[in-house]
N, CA, C and O atoms as a GROMACS GRO file, in nm:
protein
  424
    1UNK      N    1   0.082  -0.120   0.000
    1UNK     CA    2   0.000   0.000   0.000
    1UNK      C    3   0.086   0.126   0.000
    1UNK      O    4   0.051   0.226  -0.063
    2UNK      N    5   0.201   0.122   0.072
    2UNK     CA    6   0.290   0.237   0.076
    2UNK      C    7   0.343   0.270  -0.063
    2UNK      O    8   0.355   0.387  -0.098
    3UNK      N    9   0.374   0.166  -0.143
    3UNK     CA   10   0.425   0.188  -0.277
    3UNK      C   11   0.320   0.258  -0.363
    3UNK      O   12   0.352   0.347  -0.441
    4UNK      N   13   0.196   0.216  -0.349
    4UNK     CA   14   0.087   0.274  -0.427
    4UNK      C   15   0.066   0.421  -0.389
    4UNK      O   16   0.046   0.505  -0.476
    5UNK      N   17   0.069   0.451  -0.260
    5UNK     CA   18   0.055   0.589  -0.214
    5UNK      C   19   0.170   0.675  -0.265
    5UNK      O   20   0.148   0.787  -0.310
    6UNK      N   21   0.290   0.623  -0.257
    6UNK     CA   22   0.407   0.695  -0.305
    6UNK      C   23   0.397   0.719  -0.455
    6UNK      O   24   0.430   0.828  -0.502
    7UNK      N   25   0.352   0.621  -0.528
    7UNK     CA   26   0.338   0.634  -0.674
    7UNK      C   27   0.236   0.742  -0.708
    7UNK      O   28   0.261   0.825  -0.796
    8UNK      N   29   0.121   0.743  -0.642
    8UNK     CA   30   0.018   0.844  -0.667
    8UNK      C   31   0.066   0.984  -0.629
    8UNK      O   32   0.038   1.082  -0.699
    9UNK      N   33   0.139   0.994  -0.520
    9UNK     CA   34   0.193   1.123  -0.477
    9UNK      C   35   0.292   1.176  -0.580
    9UNK      O   36   0.288   1.294  -0.616
   10UNK      N   37   0.381   1.090  -0.626
   10UNK     CA   38   0.480   1.130  -0.726
   10UNK      C   39   0.411   1.172  -0.856
   10UNK      O   40   0.451   1.271  -0.919
   11UNK      N   41   0.309   1.099  -0.896
   11UNK     CA   42   0.236   1.133  -1.018
   11UNK      C   43   0.165   1.268  -1.004
   11UNK      O   44   0.166   1.348  -1.097
   12UNK      N   45   0.105   1.291  -0.889
   12UNK     CA   46   0.035   1.418  -0.867
   12UNK      C   47   0.132   1.535  -0.868
   12UNK      O   48   0.101   1.640  -0.926
   13UNK      N   49   0.249   1.520  -0.807
   13UNK     CA   50   0.349   1.626  -0.807
   13UNK      C   51   0.400   1.654  -0.948
   13UNK      O   52   0.422   1.769  -0.985
   14UNK      N   53   0.418   1.549  -1.025
   14UNK     CA   54   0.465   1.565  -1.162
   14UNK      C   55   0.361   1.639  -1.245
   14UNK      O   56   0.396   1.728  -1.323
   15UNK      N   57   0.236   1.605  -1.231
   15UNK     CA   58   0.130   1.669  -1.308
   15UNK      C   59   0.110   1.815  -1.270
   15UNK      O   60   0.079   1.898  -1.356
   16UNK      N   61   0.125   1.848  -1.143
   16UNK     CA   62   0.102   1.986  -1.099
   16UNK      C   63   0.224   2.074  -1.116
   16UNK      O   64   0.212   2.196  -1.106
   17UNK      N   65   0.341   2.017  -1.142
   17UNK     CA   66   0.462   2.098  -1.156
   17UNK      C   67   0.450   2.196  -1.271
   17UNK      O   68   0.504   2.307  -1.263
   18UNK      N   69   0.381   2.159  -1.376
   18UNK     CA   70   0.363   2.248  -1.489
   18UNK      C   71   0.271   2.364  -1.461
   18UNK      O   72   0.268   2.461  -1.537
   19UNK      N   73   0.195   2.359  -1.354
   19UNK     CA   74   0.101   2.464  -1.321
   19UNK      C   75   0.155   2.562  -1.219
   19UNK      O   76   0.081   2.646  -1.168
   20UNK      N   77   0.284   2.552  -1.188
   20UNK     CA   78   0.342   2.638  -1.085
   20UNK      C   79   0.342   2.785  -1.125
   20UNK      O   80   0.336   2.873  -1.039
   21UNK      N   81   0.347   2.813  -1.257
   21UNK     CA   82   0.344   2.949  -1.306
   21UNK      C   83   0.220   2.965  -1.393
   21UNK      O   84   0.188   2.877  -1.473
   22UNK      N   85   0.153   3.076  -1.377
   22UNK     CA   86   0.034   3.103  -1.458
   22UNK      C   87   0.050   3.238  -1.526
   22UNK      O   88   0.094   3.335  -1.465
   23UNK      N   89   0.013   3.243  -1.653
   23UNK     CA   90   0.018   3.369  -1.727
   23UNK      C   91  -0.075   3.472  -1.663
   23UNK      O   92  -0.184   3.438  -1.619
   24UNK      N   93  -0.029   3.595  -1.660
   24UNK     CA   94  -0.110   3.705  -1.610
   24UNK      C   95  -0.191   3.760  -1.728
   24UNK      O   96  -0.134   3.785  -1.835
   25UNK      N   97  -0.319   3.778  -1.710
   25UNK     CA   98  -0.405   3.832  -1.816
   25UNK      C   99  -0.369   3.977  -1.843
   25UNK      O  100  -0.342   4.053  -1.750
   26UNK      N  101  -0.368   4.018  -1.971
   26UNK     CA  102  -0.333   4.156  -2.006
   26UNK      C  103  -0.418   4.262  -1.935
   26UNK      O  104  -0.368   4.371  -1.905
   27UNK      N  105  -0.544   4.232  -1.908
   27UNK     CA  106  -0.630   4.331  -1.842
   27UNK      C  107  -0.593   4.353  -1.695
   27UNK      O  108  -0.639   4.450  -1.634
   28UNK      N  109  -0.511   4.266  -1.638
   28UNK     CA  110  -0.467   4.281  -1.499
   28UNK      C  111  -0.345   4.372  -1.486
   28UNK      O  112  -0.318   4.426  -1.378
   29UNK      N  113  -0.271   4.388  -1.594
   29UNK     CA  114  -0.143   4.458  -1.590
   29UNK      C  115  -0.154   4.604  -1.546
   29UNK      O  116  -0.074   4.646  -1.462
   30UNK      N  117  -0.248   4.683  -1.598
   30UNK     CA  118  -0.254   4.823  -1.552
   30UNK      C  119  -0.272   4.836  -1.400
   30UNK      O  120  -0.212   4.924  -1.338
   31UNK      N  121  -0.353   4.752  -1.341
   31UNK     CA  122  -0.373   4.756  -1.197
   31UNK      C  123  -0.247   4.718  -1.120
   31UNK      O  124  -0.218   4.777  -1.016
   32UNK      N  125  -0.173   4.621  -1.171
   32UNK     CA  126  -0.048   4.579  -1.106
   32UNK      C  127   0.057   4.690  -1.114
   32UNK      O  128   0.131   4.712  -1.018
   33UNK      N  129   0.062   4.759  -1.228
   33UNK     CA  130   0.154   4.872  -1.244
   33UNK      C  131   0.117   4.986  -1.149
   33UNK      O  132   0.203   5.042  -1.081
   34UNK      N  133  -0.010   5.020  -1.146
   34UNK     CA  134  -0.059   5.130  -1.062
   34UNK      C  135  -0.034   5.104  -0.913
   34UNK      O  136   0.000   5.195  -0.838
   35UNK      N  137  -0.052   4.979  -0.874
   35UNK     CA  138  -0.032   4.941  -0.733
   35UNK      C  139   0.116   4.929  -0.696
   35UNK      O  140   0.150   4.917  -0.578
   36UNK      N  141   0.204   4.932  -0.796
   36UNK     CA  142   0.346   4.915  -0.768
   36UNK      C  143   0.386   4.770  -0.746
   36UNK      O  144   0.494   4.741  -0.695
   37UNK      N  145   0.299   4.679  -0.783
   37UNK     CA  146   0.326   4.536  -0.766
   37UNK      C  147   0.431   4.489  -0.866
   37UNK      O  148   0.508   4.398  -0.836
   38UNK      N  149   0.432   4.551  -0.984
   38UNK     CA  150   0.533   4.520  -1.086
   38UNK      C  151   0.594   4.650  -1.138
   38UNK      O  152   0.533   4.756  -1.128
   39UNK      N  153   0.715   4.640  -1.193
   39UNK     CA  154   0.783   4.755  -1.252
   39UNK      C  155   0.733   4.777  -1.395
   39UNK      O  156   0.670   4.690  -1.455
   40UNK      N  157   0.762   4.895  -1.446
   40UNK     CA  158   0.734   4.926  -1.585
   40UNK      C  159   0.810   4.828  -1.675
   40UNK      O  160   0.925   4.796  -1.648
   41UNK      N  161   0.745   4.780  -1.780
   41UNK     CA  162   0.806   4.681  -1.868
   41UNK      C  163   0.931   4.733  -1.938
   41UNK      O  164   1.024   4.656  -1.963
   42UNK      N  165   0.936   4.862  -1.969
   42UNK     CA  166   1.056   4.917  -2.033
   42UNK      C  167   1.178   4.903  -1.941
   42UNK      O  168   1.287   4.870  -1.987
   43UNK      N  169   1.159   4.928  -1.813
   43UNK     CA  170   1.269   4.912  -1.717
   43UNK      C  171   1.310   4.766  -1.705
   43UNK      O  172   1.429   4.735  -1.695
   44UNK      N  173   1.212   4.677  -1.705
   44UNK     CA  174   1.243   4.535  -1.698
   44UNK      C  175   1.316   4.489  -1.824
   44UNK      O  176   1.411   4.411  -1.817
   45UNK      N  177   1.272   4.538  -1.940
   45UNK     CA  178   1.340   4.504  -2.065
   45UNK      C  179   1.485   4.551  -2.061
   45UNK      O  180   1.575   4.478  -2.103
   46UNK      N  181   1.508   4.672  -2.012
   46UNK     CA  182   1.644   4.726  -2.003
   46UNK      C  183   1.730   4.641  -1.909
   46UNK      O  184   1.848   4.619  -1.937
   47UNK      N  185   1.674   4.594  -1.800
   47UNK     CA  186   1.748   4.510  -1.707
   47UNK      C  187   1.787   4.377  -1.774
   47UNK      O  188   1.897   4.326  -1.752
   48UNK      N  189   1.697   4.324  -1.855
   48UNK     CA  190   1.728   4.200  -1.927
   48UNK      C  191   1.834   4.223  -2.034
   48UNK      O  192   1.927   4.144  -2.047
   49UNK      N  193   1.819   4.332  -2.109
   49UNK     CA  194   1.915   4.364  -2.215
   49UNK      C  195   2.054   4.390  -2.158
   49UNK      O  196   2.154   4.362  -2.224
   50UNK      N  197   2.062   4.444  -2.038
   50UNK     CA  198   2.191   4.472  -1.975
   50UNK      C  199   2.272   4.344  -1.953
   50UNK      O  200   2.394   4.350  -1.937
   51UNK      N  201   2.206   4.230  -1.951
   51UNK     CA  202   2.275   4.102  -1.932
   51UNK      C  203   2.352   4.061  -2.058
   51UNK      O  204   2.440   3.975  -2.053
   52UNK      N  205   2.317   4.126  -2.171
   52UNK     CA  206   2.379   4.091  -2.299
   52UNK      C  207   2.419   4.220  -2.371
   52UNK      O  208   2.344   4.270  -2.455
   53UNK      N  209   2.538   4.273  -2.337
   53UNK     CA  210   2.583   4.399  -2.395
   53UNK      C  211   2.575   4.399  -2.548
   53UNK      O  212   2.605   4.300  -2.614
   54UNK      N  213   2.532   4.512  -2.601
   54UNK     CA  214   2.520   4.527  -2.746
   54UNK      C  215   2.381   4.495  -2.798
   54UNK      O  216   2.352   4.520  -2.915
   55UNK      N  217   2.295   4.440  -2.713
   55UNK     CA  218   2.158   4.412  -2.756
   55UNK      C  219   2.070   4.534  -2.733
   55UNK      O  220   2.097   4.616  -2.645
   56UNK      N  221   1.965   4.544  -2.813
   56UNK     CA  222   1.869   4.653  -2.801
   56UNK      C  223   1.729   4.594  -2.798
   56UNK      O  224   1.711   4.473  -2.806
   57UNK      N  225   1.631   4.681  -2.786
   57UNK     CA  226   1.491   4.636  -2.783
   57UNK      C  227   1.457   4.553  -2.907
   57UNK      O  228   1.371   4.465  -2.901
   58UNK      N  229   1.524   4.580  -3.018
   58UNK     CA  230   1.500   4.503  -3.141
   58UNK      C  231   1.542   4.357  -3.127
   58UNK      O  232   1.496   4.272  -3.204
   59UNK      N  233   1.628   4.326  -3.028
   59UNK     CA  234   1.673   4.189  -3.005
   59UNK      C  235   1.576   4.108  -2.920
   59UNK      O  236   1.593   3.987  -2.905
   60UNK      N  237   1.475   4.174  -2.864
   60UNK     CA  238   1.376   4.102  -2.782
   60UNK      C  239   1.278   4.032  -2.875
   60UNK      O  240   1.214   4.095  -2.959
   61UNK      N  241   1.267   3.900  -2.858
   61UNK     CA  242   1.178   3.822  -2.945
   61UNK      C  243   1.045   3.788  -2.878
   61UNK      O  244   0.947   3.758  -2.946
   62UNK      N  245   1.041   3.792  -2.744
   62UNK     CA  246   0.917   3.759  -2.675
   62UNK      C  247   0.928   3.803  -2.529
   62UNK      O  248   1.037   3.806  -2.472
   63UNK      N  249   0.814   3.838  -2.470
   63UNK     CA  250   0.807   3.870  -2.327
   63UNK      C  251   0.682   3.805  -2.270
   63UNK      O  252   0.585   3.779  -2.342
   64UNK      N  253   0.685   3.780  -2.141
   64UNK     CA  254   0.570   3.719  -2.075
   64UNK      C  255   0.573   3.753  -1.927
   64UNK      O  256   0.679   3.755  -1.865
   65UNK      N  257   0.457   3.780  -1.871
   65UNK     CA  258   0.445   3.804  -1.727
   65UNK      C  259   0.369   3.687  -1.666
   65UNK      O  260   0.257   3.656  -1.707
   66UNK      N  261   0.432   3.623  -1.570
   66UNK     CA  262   0.372   3.509  -1.501
   66UNK      C  263   0.363   3.537  -1.352
   66UNK      O  264   0.433   3.622  -1.298
   67UNK      N  265   0.273   3.463  -1.288
   67UNK     CA  266   0.263   3.469  -1.142
   67UNK      C  267   0.287   3.329  -1.087
   67UNK      O  268   0.227   3.232  -1.133
   68UNK      N  269   0.375   3.320  -0.988
   68UNK     CA  270   0.403   3.193  -0.923
   68UNK      C  271   0.282   3.155  -0.840
   68UNK      O  272   0.241   3.229  -0.750
   69UNK      N  273   0.224   3.041  -0.870
   69UNK     CA  274   0.102   2.998  -0.802
   69UNK      C  275   0.124   2.971  -0.654
   69UNK      O  276   0.031   2.981  -0.575
   70UNK      N  277   0.246   2.936  -0.616
   70UNK     CA  278   0.275   2.904  -0.477
   70UNK      C  279   0.304   3.029  -0.394
   70UNK      O  280   0.248   3.047  -0.286
   71UNK      N  281   0.392   3.115  -0.445
   71UNK     CA  282   0.436   3.231  -0.368
   71UNK      C  283   0.360   3.359  -0.401
   71UNK      O  284   0.358   3.453  -0.321
   72UNK      N  285   0.298   3.362  -0.519
   72UNK     CA  286   0.228   3.483  -0.561
   72UNK      C  287   0.320   3.586  -0.627
   72UNK      O  288   0.273   3.689  -0.674
   73UNK      N  289   0.450   3.558  -0.631
   73UNK     CA  290   0.547   3.651  -0.690
   73UNK      C  291   0.528   3.658  -0.841
   73UNK      O  292   0.490   3.560  -0.905
   74UNK      N  293   0.554   3.776  -0.897
   74UNK     CA  294   0.543   3.795  -1.041
   74UNK      C  295   0.681   3.784  -1.104
   74UNK      O  296   0.779   3.839  -1.052
   75UNK      N  297   0.688   3.712  -1.216
   75UNK     CA  298   0.813   3.690  -1.288
   75UNK      C  299   0.793   3.737  -1.431
   75UNK      O  300   0.698   3.698  -1.498
   76UNK      N  301   0.885   3.822  -1.476
   76UNK     CA  302   0.883   3.873  -1.612
   76UNK      C  303   0.989   3.798  -1.691
   76UNK      O  304   1.106   3.797  -1.654
   77UNK      N  305   0.948   3.735  -1.800
   77UNK     CA  306   1.038   3.656  -1.882
   77UNK      C  307   1.063   3.727  -2.014
   77UNK      O  308   0.969   3.772  -2.080
   78UNK      N  309   1.189   3.738  -2.052
   78UNK     CA  310   1.229   3.805  -2.175
   78UNK      C  311   1.315   3.710  -2.256
   78UNK      O  312   1.412   3.654  -2.204
   79UNK      N  313   1.280   3.692  -2.383
   79UNK     CA  314   1.364   3.616  -2.475
   79UNK      C  315   1.441   3.715  -2.561
   79UNK      O  316   1.383   3.804  -2.621
   80UNK      N  317   1.574   3.697  -2.565
   80UNK     CA  318   1.663   3.788  -2.637
   80UNK      C  319   1.747   3.707  -2.736
   80UNK      O  320   1.800   3.601  -2.702
   81UNK      N  321   1.759   3.759  -2.857
   81UNK     CA  322   1.850   3.699  -2.955
   81UNK      C  323   1.969   3.793  -2.968
   81UNK      O  324   1.955   3.908  -3.009
   82UNK      N  325   2.089   3.742  -2.934
   82UNK     CA  326   2.208   3.828  -2.934
   82UNK      C  327   2.268   3.841  -3.074
   82UNK      O  328   2.214   3.786  -3.170
   83UNK      N  329   2.379   3.914  -3.086
   83UNK     CA  330   2.443   3.940  -3.215
   83UNK      C  331   2.492   3.813  -3.284
   83UNK      O  332   2.508   3.811  -3.406
   84UNK      N  333   2.515   3.708  -3.208
   84UNK     CA  334   2.560   3.580  -3.265
   84UNK      C  335   2.441   3.489  -3.296
   84UNK      O  336   2.459   3.371  -3.327
   85UNK      N  337   2.320   3.545  -3.286
   85UNK     CA  338   2.195   3.473  -3.314
   85UNK      C  339   2.166   3.363  -3.211
   85UNK      O  340   2.096   3.266  -3.240
   86UNK      N  341   2.221   3.380  -3.091
   86UNK     CA  342   2.195   3.287  -2.981
   86UNK      C  343   2.077   3.343  -2.900
   86UNK      O  344   2.074   3.462  -2.868
   87UNK      N  345   1.982   3.256  -2.870
   87UNK     CA  346   1.865   3.302  -2.794
   87UNK      C  347   1.886   3.275  -2.645
   87UNK      O  348   1.932   3.169  -2.604
   88UNK      N  349   1.850   3.376  -2.565
   88UNK     CA  350   1.864   3.371  -2.419
   88UNK      C  351   1.729   3.391  -2.354
   88UNK      O  352   1.647   3.469  -2.402
   89UNK      N  353   1.706   3.320  -2.245
   89UNK     CA  354   1.586   3.338  -2.163
   89UNK      C  355   1.628   3.405  -2.033
   89UNK      O  356   1.702   3.347  -1.954
   90UNK      N  357   1.580   3.526  -2.013
   90UNK     CA  358   1.613   3.601  -1.891
   90UNK      C  359   1.485   3.614  -1.809
   90UNK      O  360   1.384   3.663  -1.859
   91UNK      N  361   1.491   3.572  -1.684
   91UNK     CA  362   1.377   3.585  -1.593
   91UNK      C  363   1.412   3.687  -1.487
   91UNK      O  364   1.520   3.684  -1.428
   92UNK      N  365   1.317   3.778  -1.464
   92UNK     CA  366   1.337   3.887  -1.368
   92UNK      C  367   1.226   3.888  -1.266
   92UNK      O  368   1.112   3.852  -1.295
   93UNK      N  369   1.260   3.930  -1.145
   93UNK     CA  370   1.157   3.959  -1.045
   93UNK      C  371   1.084   4.083  -1.096
   93UNK      O  372   1.146   4.189  -1.108
   94UNK      N  373   0.956   4.071  -1.124
   94UNK     CA  374   0.881   4.180  -1.187
   94UNK      C  375   0.862   4.300  -1.095
   94UNK      O  376   0.827   4.408  -1.142
   95UNK      N  377   0.883   4.284  -0.966
   95UNK     CA  378   0.869   4.396  -0.873
   95UNK      C  379   1.000   4.475  -0.860
   95UNK      O  380   0.999   4.598  -0.857
   96UNK      N  381   1.111   4.402  -0.852
   96UNK     CA  382   1.240   4.467  -0.825
   96UNK      C  383   1.331   4.480  -0.947
   96UNK      O  384   1.421   4.563  -0.948
   97UNK      N  385   1.308   4.397  -1.048
   97UNK     CA  386   1.395   4.395  -1.164
   97UNK      C  387   1.518   4.308  -1.145
   97UNK      O  388   1.602   4.300  -1.234
   98UNK      N  389   1.529   4.242  -1.031
   98UNK     CA  390   1.643   4.154  -1.005
   98UNK      C  391   1.641   4.035  -1.102
   98UNK      O  392   1.536   3.977  -1.128
   99UNK      N  393   1.758   4.001  -1.155
   99UNK     CA  394   1.769   3.888  -1.246
   99UNK      C  395   1.761   3.758  -1.167
   99UNK      O  396   1.840   3.735  -1.076
  100UNK      N  397   1.664   3.675  -1.202
  100UNK     CA  398   1.647   3.545  -1.135
  100UNK      C  399   1.723   3.435  -1.209
  100UNK      O  400   1.777   3.344  -1.147
  101UNK      N  401   1.726   3.447  -1.343
  101UNK     CA  402   1.803   3.351  -1.423
  101UNK      C  403   1.832   3.413  -1.559
  101UNK      O  404   1.760   3.501  -1.606
  102UNK      N  405   1.938   3.365  -1.620
  102UNK     CA  406   1.983   3.413  -1.750
  102UNK      C  407   2.048   3.293  -1.817
  102UNK      O  408   2.167   3.269  -1.800
  103UNK      N  409   1.968   3.218  -1.895
  103UNK     CA  410   2.017   3.093  -1.952
  103UNK      C  411   1.998   3.093  -2.103
  103UNK      O  412   1.905   3.152  -2.157
  104UNK      N  413   2.090   3.023  -2.169
  104UNK     CA  414   2.082   3.008  -2.313
  104UNK      C  415   1.966   2.914  -2.344
  104UNK      O  416   1.952   2.808  -2.284
  105UNK      N  417   1.883   2.956  -2.440
  105UNK     CA  418   1.770   2.873  -2.483
  105UNK      C  419   1.823   2.753  -2.558
  105UNK      O  420   1.916   2.764  -2.638
  106UNK      N  421   1.764   2.639  -2.532
  106UNK     CA  422   1.811   2.514  -2.598
  106UNK      C  423   1.713   2.467  -2.700
  106UNK      O  424   1.736   2.364  -2.764
   0.00000   0.00000   0.00000
């Protein structure tokens, strides 16, 4: 019975892991900005671009604002293509602009 419980628990954790982050609806963004819950996107974009000198706003290929379902924290994700045509995924704390991760897209 312990094996069966462990198996179901592992399966449930695996299935819910993909739901840890949820996209923020565009209609929610003005309220989050006004409340100071998130920074202006231009400032966040600049913080991401600063990780890859020589890149500009034209190098940004995608952005997304997510909310961590567990902590409630907002994460701003920026995809950047550098001068060597390498794509990078930069995740920022949407409130502070702190870089959470900066990894090469695979």
